[in-house]
C-alpha positions in Angstrom: -11.5 19.7 -6.4 -12.2 17.7 -3.3 -9.7 14.9 -2.9 -11.0 11.4 -2.3 -9.9 7.9 -1.3 -10.6 5.7 -4.3 -10.8 1.9 -4.1 -11.0 -0.5 -7.1 -13.6 -3.2 -6.6 -13.9 -6.4 -8.7 -16.0 -8.5 -6.3 -13.0 -10.6 -5.2 -12.2 -11.2 -1.5 -9.1 -9.1 -1.8 -10.9 -6.1 -3.3 -13.6 -6.3 -0.6 -10.9 -6.3 2.0 -9.4 -3.3 0.2 -12.7 -1.5 0.3 -13.0 -2.0 4.1 -9.5 -0.7 4.6 -10.2 2.2 2.3 -13.3 3.1 4.3 -11.3 3.1 7.6 -8.6 5.2 6.0 -11.1 7.7 4.6 -12.5 8.1 8.1 -8.9 8.7 9.5 -8.4 11.4 6.8 -11.8 12.9 6.9 -12.3 12.3 3.2 -15.1 10.8 1.0 -14.6 7.3 -0.4 -15.3 6.4 -4.0 -15.8 2.8 -4.9 -15.0 2.2 -8.5 -15.9 -0.9 -10.5 -14.3 -1.2 -13.9 -15.9 -3.5 -16.5 -13.7 -4.5 -19.4 -15.8 -5.0 -22.5 -15.5 -8.4 -24.1 -15.9 -9.3 -27.8 -19.5 -9.7 -29.0 -19.4 -13.5 -29.5 -18.1 -14.0 -25.9 -20.6 -11.5 -24.5 -23.5 -13.6 -25.8 -22.3 -16.6 -23.8 -24.6 -17.7 -21.0 -22.0 -16.8 -18.3 -21.5 -13.3 -19.8 -25.1 -12.4 -20.8 -27.1 -9.4 -19.8 -27.8 -10.7 -16.3 -24.1 -11.2 -15.5 -23.3 -7.8 -16.9 -26.0 -6.1 -14.8 -24.8 -7.9 -11.7 -21.2 -6.8 -12.0 -21.9 -3.3 -13.3 -24.8 -2.4 -11.0 -25.4 -4.7 -8.1 -21.8 -5.2 -6.9 -20.7 -1.6 -6.6 -24.2 -0.5 -5.3 -24.4 -3.2 -2.7 -20.8 -2.7 -1.7 -21.3 1.0 -1.2 -24.5 0.4 0.9 -22.6 -2.1 3.1 -19.7 0.3 3.6 -22.0 3.1 4.7 -23.6 0.9 7.3 -20.3 -0.4 8.7 -18.5 2.9 8.6 -21.0 5.6 9.7 -19.8 9.1 9.0 -17.9 8.2 5.9 -19.4 9.6 2.6 -19.4 6.7 0.2 -20.2 6.9 -3.5 -20.1 4.2 -6.1 -19.0 4.6 -9.7 -19.0 2.3 -12.7 -16.5 2.7 -15.5 -15.9 0.8 -18.8 -12.5 0.2 -20.2 -9.2 -1.4 -19.4 -9.0 -1.5 -15.6 -5.3 -0.5 -15.4 -5.9 2.5 -17.7 -9.1 3.6 -15.9 -7.7 3.3 -12.4 -4.4 5.0 -13.3 -6.3 7.9 -14.7 -8.6 8.2 -11.6 -5.6 8.0 -9.3 -4.4 11.4 -10.7 -7.2 13.2 -8.7 -7.1 11.0 -5.6 -5.5 11.5 -2.3 -4.9 7.7 -2.2 -5.8 4.7 -4.4 -6.5 1.4 -2.7 -6.4 -2.0 -4.4 -6.6 -5.7 -3.5 -3.1 -7.2 -3.7 -4.3 -10.0 -6.0 -7.1 -10.2 -8.6 -9.0 -12.9 -10.2 -8.2 -14.3 -13.6 -10.7 -15.6 -16.0 -13.7 -14.0 -17.7 -13.8 -10.4 -18.7 -14.8 -7.9 -16.0 -12.5 -9.2 -13.3 -9.3 -7.3 -12.6 -6.4 -9.5 -13.5 -3.5 -10.0 -11.1 -1.3 -7.8 -13.4 -3.6 -4.9 -13.1 -2.4 -3.9 -9.6 1.2 -4.0 -10.8 0.5 -1.9 -13.9 -1.4 0.7 -11.8 1.4 0.8 -9.3 4.0 1.4 -12.0 2.0 4.3 -13.6 0.4 6.0 -10.6 2.1 9.1 -9.2 -0.2 9.3 -6.2 0.2 6.9 -3.3 -1.2 3.4 -3.8 -2.1 1.0 -1.0 -2.4 -2.8 -1.6 -4.4 -4.9 0.8 -4.5 -8.6 1.0 -7.6 -10.8 1.1 -9.1 -11.3 4.5 -7.3 -8.3 6.0 -9.4 -7.1 9.0 -9.3 -4.0 11.2 -8.2 -6.0 14.2 -5.1 -7.2 12.3 -3.7 -3.7 12.4 -4.0 -3.3 16.1 -2.2 -4.6 19.2 -3.7 -7.5 21.1 -6.1 -6.6 24.0 -5.3 -7.4 27.6 -6.3 -11.0 27.2 -4.2 -11.5 24.1 -6.9 -11.2 21.4 -6.4 -8.8 18.4 -8.9 -6.0 18.8 -9.8 -2.9 16.8 -10.4 -1.2 20.1 -6.7 -1.6 21.1 -3.9 0.8 19.9 -2.6 0.6 16.4 0.5 -1.4 15.7 3.5 0.8 14.5 3.7 2.1 11.0 6.9 0.7 9.3 8.8 2.9 6.9 11.4 1.4 4.6 13.9 4.2 4.0 16.7 4.5 1.4 19.1 6.9 3.0 20.9 7.4 -0.4 17.7 8.9 -1.7 15.5 9.9 1.3 12.5 11.4 -0.5 10.4 13.9 1.5 7.1 12.7 0.2 7.7 9.1 1.3 8.9 10.1 4.8 6.0 12.6 5.2 3.5 9.9 4.2 4.8 7.6 6.9 4.9 10.2 9.6 1.4 11.4 8.7 0.1 7.8 8.8 1.6 7.3 12.3 0.1 10.6 13.5 -3.4 9.7 12.3 -3.2 6.3 14.0 -1.6 7.7 17.1 1.1 5.1 17.0 4.8 4.8 16.7 6.9 4.9 13.5 9.5 2.2 13.0 12.0 3.2 10.4 13.9 0.3 8.8 17.0 0.7 6.8 18.9 -2.3 5.2 22.3 -1.9 3.7 24.8 -4.1 2.0 28.6 -4.0 2.2 30.5 -2.6 -0.8 32.0 -5.5 -2.8 35.6 -4.4 -2.1 35.1 -4.7 1.7 33.8 -8.3 1.7 37.1 -10.2 1.5 38.8 -8.2 4.2 36.0 -8.4 6.8 36.9 -11.8 8.1 40.2 -10.4 9.2 39.0 -7.0 10.4 35.6 -7.0 12.1 36.2 -3.4 13.2 35.7 -2.4 9.6 32.2 -3.8 9.7 31.4 -1.9 12.9 32.6 1.3 11.4 30.4 0.9 8.4 27.4 0.1 10.6 28.0 3.2 12.7 28.2 5.3 9.5 24.9 3.9 8.2 23.1 4.4 11.5 24.4 8.0 11.7 23.2 8.7 8.2 19.7 7.3 9.1 19.5 9.5 12.2 20.5 12.6 10.2 17.9 11.9 7.5 15.2 11.7 10.1 16.3 14.6 12.3 14.1 17.3 10.6 11.1 15.0 10.6 11.4 14.3 14.3 11.3 18.0 14.8 8.3 18.4 12.5 6.4 15.6 14.2 7.5 15.7 17.8 4.5 13.7 19.0 5.5 10.6 17.0 7.6 8.1 18.8 10.3 7.0 16.3 12.5 3.9 16.4 15.5 3.5 14.0 16.8 0.2 12.8 19.8 0.1 10.5 21.0 -3.4 9.8 23.1 -5.1 7.2 21.3 -7.4 4.8 18.5 -7.2 2.3 16.2 -4.2 2.8 13.2 -6.2 1.5 13.8 -9.0 4.0 14.0 -6.6 6.9 10.8 -4.9 5.8 8.9 -8.2 5.4 10.0 -9.3 8.9 8.9 -5.9 10.3 5.5 -6.2 8.5 4.4 -9.0 10.9 4.0 -6.5 13.7 2.9 -3.5 11.6 -0.4 -1.7 10.9 1.0 -0.4 7.6 4.3 -0.7 5.6 5.4 2.4 3.6 7.9 2.1 0.8 9.0 4.5 -2.0 9.0 3.9 -5.7 11.1 6.1 -8.1 9.1 7.3 -11.1 10.6 5.9 -14.2 9.2 6.5 -17.7 10.8 3.8 -19.8 9.9 3.0 -23.5 10.6 -0.7 -22.7 8.1 -1.2 -19.9 7.1 -0.2 -16.4 9.0 -1.0 -13.1 8.3 -0.5 -9.4 11.7 -1.4 -8.1 13.0 -4.6 -6.5 12.4 -3.7 -2.9 8.8 -2.6 -3.4 8.2 -5.6 -5.6 9.5 -8.0 -2.9 7.6 -6.3 -0.1 4.4 -6.4 -2.0 4.6 -10.1 -2.6 5.6 -11.1 0.9 4.5 -8.5 3.5 1.7 -9.5 5.8 0.4 -6.0 6.4 -1.1 -3.5 4.0 1.6 -1.8 1.9 1.6 1.8 0.8 3.8 2.6 -2.3 4.6 6.3 -2.6 5.9 7.4 -6.0 8.7 10.0 -6.0 10.9 11.6 -8.6 
C-alpha cells in the first residue's frame, strides 16, 4: 500500500505545529499526508454536559480535522492531504495507524481535561509502542526555525537548513537509525552532525587525576570507534557533509545542546516488550523533554 506521513491532531497549538511540520516533511518525501483526529468516547452522563454536547462533539470530530486539512492544502500546495476521524483511545488508535505509516508526527505535549483531547501521556505511550519512526514537534515550531539565518540575521525558510543531528550509540549502532538521519540530511540538502557522548568506566575514575594520558587514550578510542561506525555510511551518502563529535559526559546533555542549532534531532529507541510497562530509554526521554528542535525517535531491535 502507499505509505503516508500521518499526524495526530487534537486542536492544541502543539498538534497544529506538528501538522505544519508533517506537511513540510510530506513534501520533502513526496508522500501524501493524513491528518488524524481521535475522539475518545466519554461516559453518557458526561457526554450530556453542556461543554460536551452534540455541538462540541461535531466541532471536534468534523470541523477541526476538515478545516485543518483545508488550511494545510492552501499553505502546502502540491501535498495531498486527507483528513480522517477515528474513535477510541488515542494511544491505541495512533499506534495501530503507525504500523502502515512511513512516519508518525505528534505534538510534544497535549492538553489535559475533557474527553477528546490527547493527554500528555499519549505521545509517550505511542512512542513506546510504535515500531515506525515517530517525530515530536513542540508548540509554535515554525519552518524558519529549522533554517539558518538570512544575510541580515533573520531566520528564514528561504535560507539553507540547519544541520540534522544524530545521537549515535557506538556500542549498538543500528542501521535504521543511521540511515534515517543520513536520509533526512540528504532531503534537506544539509550537513549531518553526529554526536556521541561517553562516560568513563568506574574503575578508571580514581586514577585519572594522576594519569591524564589515560583519559586521552580513552577519548581517542571512542573517536576512532565513532569514525569506524560511520565509514560505510559516508561511502553510501558521499554528498552529505558529516561532522563527528565524540565527547565525555552525558549523551543527552550533548544532544540537547546540539539541538539549539539543528533542524532535526534523530535518536534511537530499542524495542522492548515488557510485561511491566513501556519504556523509551533514558537518552531519548531526556532529549524529548529538553531539545529545542523537532525530535525523531527511530525504533530498532
